[in-house]
C-alpha positions as CSV (number, residue, x, y, z in Angstrom):
1,M,0.0,0.0,0.0
2,N,1.2,3.5,-0.8
3,I,0.4,6.2,1.8
4,L,0.4,9.9,1.1
5,V,0.4,12.1,4.3
6,G,-0.5,15.8,4.3
7,L,0.5,17.8,7.3
8,G,-1.3,20.7,8.8
9,N,-3.0,22.2,11.8
10,P,-6.6,21.6,12.8
11,G,-9.0,24.5,13.3
12,R,-10.3,27.5,11.4
13,E,-7.5,29.8,12.7
14,Y,-5.0,27.8,10.6
15,S,-7.1,27.0,7.6
16,D,-5.7,29.7,5.4
17,T,-2.1,29.7,6.6
18,K,1.1,28.2,5.2
19,H,1.0,25.7,8.0
20,N,-1.8,23.8,6.1
21,F,0.0,23.5,2.8
22,G,0.2,19.7,3.2
23,F,-3.6,19.6,3.7
24,W,-4.2,21.8,0.6
25,V,-2.1,19.5,-1.6
26,L,-3.7,16.4,-0.3
27,D,-7.2,17.8,-0.7
28,R,-6.5,18.8,-4.3
29,F,-5.0,15.3,-5.0
30,A,-8.0,13.6,-3.5
31,E,-10.5,15.9,-5.3
32,K,-9.0,15.1,-8.7
33,R,-9.4,11.3,-7.9
34,A,-12.9,11.6,-6.4
35,L,-11.7,10.4,-3.0
36,T,-13.5,11.4,0.2
37,F,-11.9,11.7,3.6
38,H,-13.4,9.8,6.5
39,T,-12.5,9.6,10.2
40,G,-9.9,6.9,10.8
41,K,-9.4,4.7,13.9
42,G,-7.1,7.3,15.5
43,N,-6.2,10.9,15.2
44,Y,-6.4,11.2,11.4
45,L,-8.7,11.4,8.4
46,I,-8.2,8.9,5.6
47,A,-9.3,8.5,2.0
48,K,-8.6,5.1,0.2
49,S,-8.6,3.9,-3.3
50,G,-7.1,0.5,-4.2
51,K,-3.5,0.4,-3.0
52,L,-3.5,4.1,-2.2
53,A,-4.3,5.8,1.2
54,C,-4.3,9.6,1.7
55,V,-3.9,10.6,5.4
56,K,-4.4,13.9,7.2
57,P,-3.5,13.8,10.9
58,T,-6.0,15.7,13.1
59,T,-3.3,16.6,15.6
60,Y,-1.2,19.8,15.4
61,M,1.8,19.8,13.1
62,N,4.3,19.1,15.8
63,S,2.3,16.1,17.0
64,S,1.7,14.5,13.6
65,G,4.2,11.7,14.2
66,T,1.9,10.3,16.9
67,A,-1.1,10.2,14.6
68,I,0.9,8.6,11.7
69,A,2.4,6.0,14.0
């Protein structure tokens, strides 16, 4: 399985900041492939298609490693 991870910070206050660049890229990638993000079994959102999984941690940027692990 291939996993693409987009990093960012949760919340409206960060939605339009450079800290969410990873989310923007992953959102665009998923949109072009008609993928929809759903709540995962941890602190992340996930969109799957075949052997591809797109993951967006729902933790702050500095805690992303915990969600990915």
